C-alpha positions in Angstrom: -53.8 -26.4 -23.0 -53.1 -28.9 -20.3 -49.7 -27.2 -19.5 -51.6 -23.9 -19.0 -53.9 -25.6 -16.5 -51.0 -27.0 -14.6 -49.3 -23.5 -14.6 -52.5 -21.7 -13.4 -53.0 -24.2 -10.6 -49.5 -23.8 -9.4 -49.7 -20.0 -9.5 -52.9 -20.1 -7.6 -51.5 -22.5 -5.1 -48.5 -20.2 -4.6 -50.7 -17.1 -4.1 -53.0 -18.8 -1.6 -50.1 -20.7 0.1 -47.9 -17.7 0.6 -50.2 -14.7 1.0 -47.5 -12.6 2.7 -45.1 -13.0 -0.2 -43.7 -9.7 -1.6 -44.6 -8.6 -5.1 -41.1 -9.4 -6.3 -41.4 -12.9 -5.0 -44.7 -13.3 -6.9 -43.0 -12.2 -10.1 -40.0 -14.5 -9.6 -42.2 -17.5 -8.9 -44.5 -16.7 -11.9 -41.5 -16.5 -14.2 -40.1 -19.8 -12.8 -43.4 -21.5 -13.3 -43.7 -20.1 -16.8 -40.2 -21.6 -17.6 -41.4 -24.9 -16.1 -44.4 -24.9 -18.4 -42.2 -24.3 -21.4 -40.1 -27.3 -20.4 -43.2 -29.4 -19.9 -44.5 -28.5 -23.3 -41.2 -29.5 -24.9 -40.7 -32.8 -23.1 -44.2 -34.0 -22.5 -45.6 -33.1 -25.9 -49.1 -32.0 -24.6 
């Protein structure tokens, strides 16, 4: 659950930090952050 919280905070920060981002940039960043969350789950054992 903690990894999800980290992911949602990062996605929210991206959306508010870069409001002029195109939809494809939003999708790419969300996928990247999702992969990061999978890595965090594996190595940090939340």
